[in-house]
OpenMM code with the backbone's topology and positions (N, CA, C; nanometers):
from openmm import Vec3, app, unit

residues = "MET ASP ILE ILE GLU ILE SER LYS VAL LEU SER ASN VAL THR ARG VAL ASN ILE LEU LYS TRP LEU LYS GLU PRO GLU LYS ASN PHE PRO PRO HIS LYS ASP ILE GLU GLY PHE ASP ASP GLY VAL CYS VAL GLY ASN ILE GLN ASP LYS ALA GLY LEU SER GLN SER ALA THR SER THR TYR LEU SER MET MET GLN ASN ALA ASN LEU LEU ILE PRO SER ARG HIS GLY LYS TRP THR TYR TYR ARG ARG ASN GLU LYS VAL ILE SER GLU TYR ILE LYS LEU LEU SER LYS GLU ILE".split()
positions = [
    Vec3(-0.1124, -2.0947, 0.0005),
    Vec3(-0.1305, -2.1235, -0.1414),
    Vec3(-0.2778, -2.1516, -0.1665),
    Vec3(-0.3293, -2.0910, -0.2704),
    Vec3(-0.4696, -2.1085, -0.3065),
    Vec3(-0.4790, -2.2016, -0.4270),
    Vec3(-0.5099, -2.3274, -0.3992),
    Vec3(-0.5148, -2.4296, -0.5031),
    Vec3(-0.6194, -2.3963, -0.6100),
    Vec3(-0.7303, -2.3339, -0.5694),
    Vec3(-0.8360, -2.2996, -0.6643),
    Vec3(-0.7894, -2.1890, -0.7581),
    Vec3(-0.7278, -2.0857, -0.7036),
    Vec3(-0.6806, -1.9743, -0.7875),
    Vec3(-0.5740, -2.0204, -0.8868),
    Vec3(-0.4819, -2.1021, -0.8415),
    Vec3(-0.3785, -2.1533, -0.9328),
    Vec3(-0.4437, -2.2404, -1.0398),
    Vec3(-0.5384, -2.3224, -1.0002),
    Vec3(-0.6070, -2.4083, -1.0972),
    Vec3(-0.6818, -2.3253, -1.2015),
    Vec3(-0.7420, -2.2145, -1.1590),
    Vec3(-0.8095, -2.1257, -1.2534),
    Vec3(-0.7107, -2.0684, -1.3548),
    Vec3(-0.5967, -2.0265, -1.3055),
    Vec3(-0.4945, -1.9713, -1.3957),
    Vec3(-0.4497, -2.0778, -1.4958),
    Vec3(-0.4389, -2.2003, -1.4496),
    Vec3(-0.3919, -2.3093, -1.5356),
    Vec3(-0.5018, -2.3691, -1.6231),
    Vec3(-0.6206, -2.3105, -1.6194),
    Vec3(-0.7313, -2.3619, -1.7010),
    Vec3(-0.7284, -2.3076, -1.8435),
    Vec3(-0.6216, -2.2396, -1.8798),
    Vec3(-0.6077, -2.1803, -2.0129),
    Vec3(-0.4837, -2.2389, -2.0804),
    Vec3(-0.4988, -2.2902, -2.2014),
    Vec3(-0.3884, -2.3583, -2.2693),
    Vec3(-0.2692, -2.2659, -2.2936),
    Vec3(-0.2939, -2.1401, -2.3246),
    Vec3(-0.1824, -2.0483, -2.3497),
    Vec3(-0.1033, -2.0230, -2.2222),
    Vec3(-0.1718, -2.0065, -2.1100),
    Vec3(-0.0994, -1.9858, -1.9835),
    Vec3(-0.0196, -2.1095, -1.9458),
    Vec3(-0.0747, -2.2268, -1.9692),
    Vec3(-0.0004, -2.3510, -1.9435),
    Vec3(0.1205, -2.3578, -2.0369),
    Vec3(0.1008, -2.3216, -2.1639),
    Vec3(0.2134, -2.3213, -2.2581),
    Vec3(0.3228, -2.2256, -2.2146),
    Vec3(0.2859, -2.1086, -2.1642),
    Vec3(0.3868, -2.0133, -2.1166),
    Vec3(0.4713, -2.0772, -2.0074),
    Vec3(0.4070, -2.1460, -1.9138),
    Vec3(0.4843, -2.2149, -1.8091),
    Vec3(0.5743, -2.3228, -1.8680),
    Vec3(0.5237, -2.3966, -1.9659),
    Vec3(0.6058, -2.4989, -2.0322),
    Vec3(0.7265, -2.4349, -2.1005),
    Vec3(0.7033, -2.3269, -2.1744),
    Vec3(0.8127, -2.2601, -2.2460),
    Vec3(0.9168, -2.2069, -2.1491),
    Vec3(0.8710, -2.1533, -2.0362),
    Vec3(0.9639, -2.0949, -1.9394),
    Vec3(1.0407, -2.2016, -1.8617),
    Vec3(0.9962, -2.3259, -1.8698),
    Vec3(1.0701, -2.4338, -1.8026),
    Vec3(1.2071, -2.4516, -1.8670),
    Vec3(1.2135, -2.4357, -2.0001),
    Vec3(1.3395, -2.4442, -2.0742),
    Vec3(1.3494, -2.3251, -2.1692),
    Vec3(1.3721, -2.2067, -2.1147),
    Vec3(1.3685, -2.0865, -2.1984),
    Vec3(1.4724, -2.0854, -2.3101),
    Vec3(1.5875, -2.1448, -2.2858),
    Vec3(1.6919, -2.1447, -2.3884),
    Vec3(1.6505, -2.2232, -2.5122),
    Vec3(1.5578, -2.3172, -2.4976),
    Vec3(1.5084, -2.3961, -2.6106),
    Vec3(1.3886, -2.3308, -2.6793),
    Vec3(1.3215, -2.2403, -2.6087),
    Vec3(1.1951, -2.1866, -2.6582),
    Vec3(1.1965, -2.0397, -2.6967),
    Vec3(1.3026, -1.9676, -2.6607),
    Vec3(1.3085, -1.8246, -2.6888),
    Vec3(1.4453, -1.7865, -2.7447),
    Vec3(1.4493, -1.6801, -2.8242),
    Vec3(1.5783, -1.6332, -2.8753),
    Vec3(1.6608, -1.5719, -2.7627),
    Vec3(1.7920, -1.5633, -2.7794),
    Vec3(1.8754, -1.4989, -2.6762),
    Vec3(1.8338, -1.3532, -2.6579),
    Vec3(1.8534, -1.3041, -2.5358),
    Vec3(1.8235, -1.1643, -2.5067),
    Vec3(1.9285, -1.0745, -2.5701),
    Vec3(1.8866, -0.9548, -2.6058),
    Vec3(1.9791, -0.8577, -2.6635),
    Vec3(2.0590, -0.7852, -2.5559),
    Vec3(1.9935, -0.7558, -2.4420),
    Vec3(2.0551, -0.6698, -2.3414),
    Vec3(2.1160, -0.7424, -2.2228),
    Vec3(2.0688, -0.8627, -2.1940),
    Vec3(2.1244, -0.9371, -2.0807),
    Vec3(2.1648, -1.0762, -2.1272),
    Vec3(2.2595, -1.1329, -2.0558),
    Vec3(2.3101, -1.2638, -2.0936),
    Vec3(2.2351, -1.3735, -2.0190),
    Vec3(2.1995, -1.4778, -2.0893),
    Vec3(2.1337, -1.5927, -2.0281),
    Vec3(1.9881, -1.5672, -1.9932),
    Vec3(1.9325, -1.6631, -1.9192),
    Vec3(1.7905, -1.6564, -1.8844),
    Vec3(1.7686, -1.6616, -1.7333),
    Vec3(1.8718, -1.6285, -1.6543),
    Vec3(1.8578, -1.6360, -1.5091),
    Vec3(1.7452, -1.5484, -1.4566),
    Vec3(1.7207, -1.4350, -1.5188),
    Vec3(1.6132, -1.3457, -1.4762),
    Vec3(1.4834, -1.3706, -1.5515),
    Vec3(1.4827, -1.4689, -1.6385),
    Vec3(1.3615, -1.5036, -1.7114),
    Vec3(1.3648, -1.4593, -1.8560),
    Vec3(1.2471, -1.4393, -1.9112),
    Vec3(1.2284, -1.4071, -2.0522),
    Vec3(1.1535, -1.2753, -2.0626),
    Vec3(1.1940, -1.1927, -2.1557),
    Vec3(1.1315, -1.0632, -2.1786),
    Vec3(0.9858, -1.0822, -2.2236),
    Vec3(0.8994, -0.9946, -2.1744),
    Vec3(0.7570, -1.0011, -2.2085),
    Vec3(0.7365, -1.0023, -2.3599),
    Vec3(0.8130, -0.9220, -2.4320),
    Vec3(0.7987, -0.9162, -2.5775),
    Vec3(0.8211, -1.0503, -2.6442),
    Vec3(0.9184, -1.1265, -2.5950),
    Vec3(0.9441, -1.2589, -2.6519),
    Vec3(0.8316, -1.3565, -2.6194),
    Vec3(0.7760, -1.3451, -2.4982),
    Vec3(0.6623, -1.4298, -2.4608),
    Vec3(0.5425, -1.3948, -2.5497),
    Vec3(0.5194, -1.2666, -2.5689),
    Vec3(0.4088, -1.2207, -2.6529),
    Vec3(0.4236, -1.2727, -2.7956),
    Vec3(0.5432, -1.2617, -2.8517),
    Vec3(0.5664, -1.3092, -2.9886),
    Vec3(0.5379, -1.4586, -3.0015),
    Vec3(0.5880, -1.5374, -2.9067),
    Vec3(0.5700, -1.6827, -2.9147),
    Vec3(0.4233, -1.7210, -2.8955),
    Vec3(0.3538, -1.6508, -2.8058),
    Vec3(0.2137, -1.6830, -2.7788),
    Vec3(0.1202, -1.6332, -2.8886),
    Vec3(0.1665, -1.5348, -2.9666),
    Vec3(0.0833, -1.4794, -3.0728),
    Vec3(-0.0351, -1.3994, -3.0206),
    Vec3(-0.0173, -1.3385, -2.9044),
    Vec3(-0.1236, -1.2609, -2.8417),
    Vec3(-0.0971, -1.1116, -2.8549),
    Vec3(-0.1994, -1.0325, -2.8316),
    Vec3(-0.1819, -0.8874, -2.8262),
    Vec3(-0.1033, -0.8522, -2.6999),
    Vec3(-0.0537, -0.7304, -2.6961),
    Vec3(0.0203, -0.6840, -2.5794),
    Vec3(-0.0689, -0.6868, -2.4558),
    Vec3(-0.1925, -0.6440, -2.4696),
    Vec3(-0.2820, -0.6387, -2.3531),
    Vec3(-0.3183, -0.7788, -2.3030),
    Vec3(-0.3430, -0.8714, -2.3938),
    Vec3(-0.3739, -1.0091, -2.3524),
    Vec3(-0.2537, -1.0728, -2.2841),
    Vec3(-0.1352, -1.0511, -2.3403),
    Vec3(-0.0126, -1.1051, -2.2794),
    Vec3(0.0052, -1.0489, -2.1394),
    Vec3(-0.0098, -0.9187, -2.1244),
    Vec3(0.0046, -0.8551, -1.9927),
    Vec3(-0.0970, -0.9093, -1.8929),
    Vec3(-0.2200, -0.9286, -1.9384),
    Vec3(-0.3235, -0.9830, -1.8510),
    Vec3(-0.2871, -1.1232, -1.8052),
    Vec3(-0.2459, -1.2071, -1.8981),
    Vec3(-0.2084, -1.3448, -1.8638),
    Vec3(-0.0913, -1.3482, -1.7669),
    Vec3(0.0119, -1.2703, -1.7952),
    Vec3(0.1300, -1.2703, -1.7089),
    Vec3(0.0973, -1.2148, -1.5710),
    Vec3(0.0117, -1.1157, -1.5654),
    Vec3(-0.0315, -1.0598, -1.4373),
    Vec3(-0.1074, -1.1636, -1.3554),
    Vec3(-0.1971, -1.2359, -1.4190),
    Vec3(-0.2716, -1.3418, -1.3507),
    Vec3(-0.1755, -1.4476, -1.2951),
    Vec3(-0.0783, -1.4839, -1.3749),
    Vec3(0.0177, -1.5860, -1.3333),
    Vec3(0.1061, -1.5352, -1.2200),
    Vec3(0.1430, -1.4084, -1.2271),
    Vec3(0.2224, -1.3485, -1.1199),
    Vec3(0.1399, -1.3403, -0.9909),
    Vec3(0.0142, -1.2988, -1.0010),
    Vec3(-0.0724, -1.2891, -0.8828),
    Vec3(-0.0949, -1.4243, -0.8167),
    Vec3(-0.0887, -1.5317, -0.8939),
    Vec3(-0.1005, -1.6673, -0.8393),
    Vec3(0.0352, -1.7198, -0.7926),
    Vec3(0.1371, -1.6364, -0.8002),
    Vec3(0.2748, -1.6697, -0.7594),
    Vec3(0.3399, -1.7776, -0.8447),
    Vec3(0.2911, -1.7959, -0.9671),
    Vec3(0.3531, -1.8932, -1.0572),
    Vec3(0.4730, -1.8344, -1.1298),
    Vec3(0.4788, -1.7016, -1.1382),
    Vec3(0.5881, -1.6334, -1.2069),
    Vec3(0.6531, -1.5307, -1.1159),
    Vec3(0.7817, -1.5088, -1.1388),
    Vec3(0.8580, -1.4081, -1.0661),
    Vec3(0.9066, -1.3054, -1.1675),
    Vec3(0.8687, -1.1782, -1.1487),
    Vec3(0.9133, -1.0738, -1.2421),
    Vec3(1.0485, -1.0156, -1.2017),
    Vec3(1.1224, -0.9672, -1.3005),
    Vec3(1.2467, -0.8927, -1.2790),
    Vec3(1.2462, -0.7753, -1.3743),
    Vec3(1.2816, -0.6583, -1.3256),
    Vec3(1.2866, -0.5380, -1.4101),
    Vec3(1.4304, -0.5127, -1.4535),
    Vec3(1.4457, -0.4823, -1.5804),
    Vec3(1.5731, -0.4390, -1.6380),
    Vec3(1.5415, -0.3149, -1.7200),
    Vec3(1.5673, -0.1987, -1.6611),
    Vec3(1.5313, -0.0752, -1.7285),
    Vec3(1.3809, -0.0692, -1.7455),
    Vec3(1.3379, -0.0484, -1.8681),
    Vec3(1.1934, -0.0413, -1.8936),
    Vec3(1.1319, -0.1772, -1.9250),
    Vec3(1.2116, -0.2827, -1.9246),
    Vec3(1.1629, -0.4154, -1.9626),
    Vec3(1.1402, -0.5029, -1.8401),
    Vec3(1.0366, -0.5864, -1.8487),
    Vec3(1.0095, -0.6850, -1.7443),
    Vec3(1.0370, -0.8242, -1.7999),
    Vec3(1.1031, -0.9031, -1.7194),
    Vec3(1.1352, -1.0418, -1.7526),
    Vec3(1.0645, -1.1319, -1.6519),
    Vec3(1.0201, -1.2471, -1.6987),
    Vec3(0.9502, -1.3413, -1.6117),
    Vec3(1.0193, -1.4767, -1.6131),
    Vec3(1.0233, -1.5369, -1.4933),
    Vec3(1.0710, -1.6750, -1.4809),
    Vec3(0.9728, -1.7508, -1.3917),
    Vec3(0.9777, -1.8795, -1.4016),
    Vec3(0.8885, -1.9648, -1.3221),
    Vec3(0.9248, -1.9581, -1.1743),
    Vec3(0.8248, -1.9697, -1.0890),
    Vec3(0.8461, -1.9819, -0.9457),
    Vec3(0.8413, -2.1317, -0.9144),
    Vec3(0.9560, -2.1948, -0.9247),
    Vec3(0.9635, -2.3408, -0.9119),
    Vec3(0.9147, -2.3898, -0.7759),
    Vec3(0.9381, -2.3119, -0.6712),
    Vec3(0.8952, -2.3521, -0.5377),
    Vec3(0.7428, -2.3629, -0.5314),
    Vec3(0.6719, -2.2626, -0.5802),
    Vec3(0.5260, -2.2633, -0.5763),
    Vec3(0.4697, -2.3725, -0.6677),
    Vec3(0.5290, -2.3890, -0.7852),
    Vec3(0.4826, -2.4937, -0.8775),
    Vec3(0.4972, -2.6307, -0.8128),
    Vec3(0.6097, -2.6554, -0.7486),
    Vec3(0.6325, -2.7833, -0.6809),
    Vec3(0.5341, -2.8038, -0.5655),
    Vec3(0.5115, -2.6984, -0.4861),
    Vec3(0.4166, -2.7078, -0.3747),
    Vec3(0.2752, -2.7340, -0.4252),
    Vec3(0.2387, -2.6714, -0.5349),
    Vec3(0.1062, -2.6906, -0.5942),
    Vec3(0.0885, -2.8367, -0.6373),
    Vec3(0.1879, -2.8913, -0.7033),
    Vec3(0.1802, -3.0305, -0.7492),
    Vec3(0.1686, -3.1248, -0.6293),
    Vec3(0.2462, -3.0999, -0.5250),
    Vec3(0.2394, -3.1841, -0.4030),
    Vec3(0.1026, -3.1724, -0.3373),
    Vec3(0.0493, -3.0503, -0.3303),
    Vec3(-0.0810, -3.0294, -0.2685),
    Vec3(-0.1912, -3.0988, -0.3493),
    Vec3(-0.1832, -3.0904, -0.4808),
    Vec3(-0.2812, -3.1613, -0.5646),
    Vec3(-0.2769, -3.3104, -0.5374),
    Vec3(-0.1583, -3.3644, -0.5315),
    Vec3(-0.1445, -3.5078, -0.5106),
    Vec3(-0.1946, -3.5492, -0.3719),
    Vec3(-0.1791, -3.4617, -0.2753),
    Vec3(-0.2263, -3.4912, -0.1384),
    Vec3(-0.3775, -3.4755, -0.1258),
    Vec3(-0.4322, -3.3709, -0.1868),
    Vec3(-0.5729, -3.3359, -0.1686),
    Vec3(-0.6674, -3.4122, -0.2613),
    Vec3(-0.6201, -3.4506, -0.3775),
    Vec3(-0.7115, -3.5115, -0.4746),
    Vec3(-0.6793, -3.6595, -0.4927),
] * unit.nanometer
topology = app.Topology()
chain = topology.addChain("A")
for resn in residues:
    res = topology.addResidue(resn, chain)
    for name in ("N", "CA", "C"):
        topology.addAtom(name, app.Element.getBySymbol(name[0]), res)
């Protein structure tokens, strides 16, 4: 785990908000049209709408978060869904508390 890379990703309020929203997706996003529940995460389009970002900015942010292992993608047809990687988030918090 790269504490610096994760910290860089978390240095942006919108990326932090995305993680917050994905913590309780049922409270922060509308139900999916094609799949039931939020076990596979939230559709990129719904994240984009809530964040108020362009498609390219949303994709860049989600890619950065995925590369830092904060998000886990799932494909459903042509759509990508993202959910939090709770294991990595927990390890990051423990490492911060140990190192700092």
